[in-house]
C-alpha positions as CSV (number, residue, x, y, z in Angstrom):
1,M,3.2,-12.0,13.6
2,L,0.2,-10.4,12.0
3,K,-3.4,-8.1,14.2
4,T,-6.3,-8.2,13.2
5,V,-8.9,-5.1,13.7
6,A,-12.4,-6.0,12.6
7,M,-13.8,-2.4,12.9
8,S,-11.1,0.1,12.5
9,G,-11.9,3.6,14.7
10,A,-8.4,5.2,13.3
11,V,-9.9,8.2,11.4
12,K,-8.7,7.8,7.9
13,T,-9.7,3.5,7.8
14,R,-12.8,4.2,10.0
15,G,-15.3,1.3,9.9
16,I,-13.6,-0.6,7.6
17,A,-12.1,-4.4,9.1
18,V,-7.5,-3.8,8.5
19,T,-4.4,-6.3,9.5
20,Y,-1.1,-5.0,10.7
21,R,1.7,-7.0,10.2
22,A,5.5,-6.9,11.0
23,G,8.3,-9.9,13.1
24,D,8.8,-11.2,15.9
25,G,10.6,-8.3,17.5
26,D,11.4,-6.2,14.1
27,K,8.0,-4.6,12.9
28,Y,10.6,-3.9,9.2
29,A,10.6,-7.4,9.3
30,T,8.3,-7.4,6.8
31,C,8.7,-4.8,4.5
32,P,11.6,-5.1,1.8
33,K,15.2,-3.8,2.6
34,T,15.2,-1.3,-0.5
35,C,12.3,0.1,0.3
36,E,13.4,3.9,0.4
37,L,11.5,5.3,3.1
38,N,13.4,2.2,5.6
39,C,16.7,3.8,7.2
40,T,16.7,0.2,9.7
41,G,18.8,-1.8,7.6
42,T,17.2,-5.3,8.3
43,G,13.1,-6.2,6.1
44,A,13.0,-9.0,4.0
45,D,15.3,-10.5,1.1
46,K,12.1,-12.3,-0.8
47,I,7.8,-12.2,-0.8
48,D,6.6,-14.8,1.3
49,P,4.8,-16.9,-1.2
50,V,2.1,-18.9,1.4
51,Y,1.5,-15.9,3.0
52,F,0.4,-13.8,-0.2
53,A,-1.0,-16.9,-1.6
54,A,-3.6,-16.4,1.3
55,L,-4.2,-12.9,1.3
56,L,-4.9,-13.0,-2.9
57,K,-7.7,-15.1,-1.0
58,A,-8.3,-12.9,1.4
59,V,-11.7,-11.1,0.3
60,P,-14.7,-10.9,2.8
61,R,-17.5,-12.0,0.7
62,R,-19.3,-9.8,-1.1
63,G,-16.7,-7.3,-0.1
64,V,-13.1,-6.1,-1.8
65,S,-10.2,-5.9,-0.1
66,F,-6.5,-3.9,-0.9
67,T,-3.0,-3.3,0.7
68,Y,0.2,-1.9,-0.9
69,S,3.4,-3.6,-1.1
70,H,7.5,-2.0,-1.8
71,F,7.9,-4.7,-3.1
72,D,8.7,-4.9,-6.7
73,W,5.9,-5.1,-9.1
74,Q,7.8,-7.9,-11.0
75,D,8.0,-9.6,-8.8
76,W,4.2,-10.2,-7.7
77,A,1.7,-9.2,-10.4
78,H,1.7,-12.2,-12.6
79,L,0.3,-14.0,-9.2
80,V,-2.5,-12.0,-9.3
81,S,-6.4,-12.5,-10.5
82,A,-9.1,-11.0,-10.9
83,G,-11.8,-10.6,-8.4
84,Q,-8.3,-10.9,-5.3
85,T,-7.3,-9.0,-3.0
86,V,-6.1,-5.2,-5.2
87,V,-2.1,-4.9,-4.2
88,N,-1.2,-1.0,-5.5
89,Y,2.3,-1.3,-5.8
90,S,4.0,1.6,-4.0
91,A,6.8,3.6,-6.3
92,K,9.3,5.7,-4.7
93,D,8.4,8.7,-7.3
94,L,5.8,9.9,-10.1
95,T,8.4,8.8,-12.5
96,S,8.6,5.2,-11.9
97,A,4.6,5.3,-11.4
98,A,3.8,6.3,-14.3
99,L,5.3,3.5,-15.9
100,S,4.8,0.7,-13.4
101,S,0.3,1.9,-13.6
102,R,0.9,0.8,-17.2
103,Y,1.1,-3.1,-15.3
104,V,-0.8,-2.6,-11.6
105,P,-2.5,-0.5,-9.7
106,T,-0.3,2.5,-9.0
107,V,0.6,5.0,-5.5
108,T,2.6,6.7,-4.4
109,V,4.5,10.0,-2.4
110,V,3.9,13.3,-3.5
111,A,4.5,16.3,-1.9
112,P,2.9,18.7,-0.2
113,D,3.2,21.7,-2.9
114,A,2.8,19.4,-5.6
115,W,-0.8,19.5,-5.9
116,D,-1.7,21.3,-9.2
117,N,-5.1,22.3,-7.9
118,G,-5.7,20.7,-4.4
119,K,-7.1,17.4,-6.0
120,T,-5.0,16.5,-9.5
121,T,-2.0,16.1,-10.9
122,N,0.6,14.7,-13.6
123,A,3.0,11.9,-13.8
124,Q,5.4,11.8,-17.0
125,L,5.8,8.6,-19.0
126,L,10.0,8.8,-20.3
127,G,9.7,9.2,-23.7
128,I,12.4,7.3,-26.3
129,F,14.1,7.9,-29.1
130,G,11.9,7.1,-32.2
131,S,13.6,5.6,-35.8
132,D,14.1,8.8,-37.0
133,G,16.1,9.6,-34.2
134,V,13.6,12.4,-32.9
135,F,13.4,12.4,-28.7
136,K,9.6,12.1,-28.2
137,E,7.7,13.1,-25.0
138,G,6.2,10.9,-23.5
139,S,2.9,10.8,-21.8
140,T,1.1,11.7,-18.8
141,V,-0.4,9.8,-16.9
142,P,-2.9,11.7,-14.2
143,V,-1.9,11.3,-10.1
144,V,-5.4,11.4,-8.6
145,R,-5.3,12.1,-4.1
146,C,-6.5,10.2,-1.4
147,P,-9.8,12.0,-0.9
148,A,-9.8,11.5,2.4
149,E,-6.1,13.9,2.9
150,Y,-9.0,17.0,2.0
151,R,-12.6,15.4,3.1
152,E,-14.1,14.6,5.9
153,M,-14.2,11.0,5.4
154,S,-12.4,7.1,5.7
155,C,-11.9,4.2,3.4
156,A,-16.0,2.9,4.5
157,Q,-16.7,6.2,2.2
158,C,-14.3,6.3,-0.5
159,G,-16.3,5.9,-3.8
160,D,-19.3,4.9,-2.9
161,G,-18.4,2.1,-1.0
162,A,-16.2,1.0,-3.9
163,P,-12.9,2.4,-2.5
164,L,-10.2,4.2,-5.2
165,C,-7.5,1.4,-3.5
166,A,-9.5,-1.3,-4.6
167,R,-9.7,-0.7,-7.9
168,S,-7.6,-2.8,-10.6
169,D,-8.9,-1.2,-13.5
170,R,-7.9,1.9,-12.8
171,S,-6.4,4.9,-15.1
172,F,-4.7,6.6,-12.5
173,I,-2.4,6.6,-10.3
174,I,-3.1,7.7,-6.2
175,G,-1.4,10.4,-4.8
176,F,-0.9,10.6,-1.0
177,T,0.5,13.6,0.4
178,A,4.1,13.3,2.1
179,H,2.7,13.5,6.0
180,G,4.2,13.0,10.0
181,A,7.2,13.8,11.8
182,G,9.7,12.4,8.7
183,K,7.6,13.5,5.6
184,A,10.3,15.8,4.2
185,K,12.4,12.1,3.8
186,A,8.8,10.4,2.1
187,A,8.6,13.1,0.2
188,D,12.5,13.1,-0.6
189,P,13.5,9.7,-3.3
190,D,16.6,9.8,-3.2
191,T,16.9,10.4,0.9
192,S,15.8,7.1,3.3
193,G,14.0,6.8,5.9
194,G,10.0,8.8,6.2
195,C,7.5,6.0,6.9
196,Y,4.8,7.0,8.0
197,A,4.3,4.1,10.1
198,D,7.0,4.8,12.1
199,G,5.6,7.6,14.0
200,G,2.1,8.0,16.7
201,R,-0.6,5.9,16.9
202,V,0.7,3.1,14.1
203,R,3.5,3.0,15.0
204,L,2.2,1.9,18.6
205,H,0.0,-0.6,16.8
206,W,2.6,-0.8,14.8
207,D,5.8,-1.7,17.7
208,A,2.6,-4.2,19.5
209,T,3.0,-6.4,16.7
210,S,5.5,-6.3,16.5
211,N,5.9,-7.4,20.2
212,A,3.0,-9.8,20.7
213,D,2.4,-14.1,21.4
214,Q,0.9,-15.6,18.3
215,I,-1.1,-19.3,19.2
216,A,1.0,-21.8,17.3
217,E,-0.2,-20.5,14.1
218,T,1.2,-18.4,10.8
219,D,0.0,-15.7,9.6
220,A,-1.7,-16.8,6.8
221,E,-3.9,-19.2,8.4
222,K,-4.7,-16.2,11.4
223,L,-5.5,-14.2,8.0
224,A,-7.3,-17.0,6.7
225,R,-9.0,-17.5,9.9
226,F,-9.9,-13.5,10.0
227,V,-11.7,-13.3,7.1
228,K,-14.5,-15.8,7.1
229,S,-15.2,-14.1,11.0
230,L,-16.1,-11.0,8.9
231,P,-19.5,-9.3,7.8
232,P,-21.3,-9.7,3.9
233,G,-20.0,-7.7,2.5
234,S,-16.9,-5.8,4.4
235,I,-14.6,-3.7,3.3
236,L,-10.5,-4.9,4.6
237,R,-7.1,-2.8,4.4
238,H,-4.4,-5.2,5.1
239,H,-1.4,-4.0,6.3
240,V,-1.6,-0.8,7.8
241,A,2.1,-1.2,8.5
242,G,4.1,-4.0,7.4
243,D,3.9,-5.7,3.9
244,I,4.4,-9.3,2.5
245,G,8.1,-10.1,2.8
246,N,9.8,-13.5,4.4
247,Q,9.8,-13.2,7.6
């Protein structure tokens, strides 16, 4: 089930196009069962190849699009090319984010007290033992806080119209501070649950998506039709809630 919104009115996404994705009667059905933020025990085991192919192509004319996925980046990175939807891997913690950021655009949830100066911190790459048997500390990767967390702005203003999350060649991780009723769980990678989309207004939209009647077309077909309807130069954020799983 796919919900499309041509012009979001939400605070963080105001002024851009967004989508929500859910299973029929189960909002977590498109999310991976292995996601640490998903404590339902339900979800997808695999990526939906037809939908993912449509997602990558779903970029507004002369615009940009981006999304996030909790599916292992090694399962989809080889399918992504320049000029397509930018897929950000949602890493479970700073350590895994440091590793994946060497290969794919990466984001992660950060504890509220983790920010060194309110706007940035660092993720430590794991070190290695050299041929001489001496342990060599890994370098660090900068983590940049989502600007909308400390400035009055939405994705439409981020990066002067080129949102940080839509930049595939960036050299930094983007961090989102754990928030909402489940923020303690979200900030702890060893505790399941805490998905921000399972609360507040996002949950209302996600529940509505899961319970909606969809005409006789697939999510891939609906997405392709939607992106063609958007004005040139639009910014599109896929999956305010939901993922690329095979429902």
